[in-house]
N, C-alpha and C positions, 0 to 999 in steps of 0.2 A: 503494499501499498505506501509506502516511502516514495517509491522508485516514481509513482504516477505525482508526488506531488514534486519530486525535481525536476520532472523533464516536464511539467505546467510551469516550473521557475524557471527553467534554460527556455521553454519556449518563450514569453516575457521576455526575459531577457535579452535574445536572438532580435525577437522582432524589434525592438526597440533600439538596438545599438546597428541593427543592419539601416532602420531607416534614417538614423541620426546621420551616419555614416552620407547615406545617397542625398540627405539631403545639404551636408558640406560640398560634397562633389559636385551638385548641382550650381550650389550659388558661386564655386569657384569658377564655373563658368562665364559669368558675369553674363547673363543673357538678358537684365534688367534694363542695359544699357540701350538695348533694341526697341523699347517699347516707351511710346511717350508718358507724360507725368500723370496723364490721367487714365492710363490704363495700369500705372504699375500695382495697383492695390488687388486688383483682379488677377495680375501675373503672379504675385505673392501666392494667392490661394492656391492656383494652378501649380504652381511650385512645390508648395506644400504637399498635396493631392497627389501629386506625381511621386515624390518623393516617399509618400506613404504607400503606393502601388509598385514602385521599384523595390523597396528596402523591403516589404511584404513578400514579394517574388522569390527573392536573392535569402532571404530569409527563411523561407520553405523549402528553397532547395537546400541549402544549409542544413536543414534539422531532417531532409529526408534523405539525405547523404549519410549523415550520422547516422539515423536508423539503420540504412541498408549495411553500414559498416558492421554496425551490434549485430546486427543479424546473420552477418557471415561467419562469426563465431558460433553459430549452430551449425553452422554447414561442415567446418572446419571439425566438431566435436564427435 
């Protein structure tokens, strides 16, 4: 039962870490200079939503990869 709690915590931490990494990566591209001042707020919202989508996808891939690695130990035994 404790293993479920650890995996849940790992999942939440992984999602937040990869969302933060993707947000920082998109901010470093400095795409805001291509938008007018009137559209900056919409661009910021789109940037956050896009970061959440990409970060969640990368995190899901990472967690799936870890799950596959742990399942391979049953194949070897």
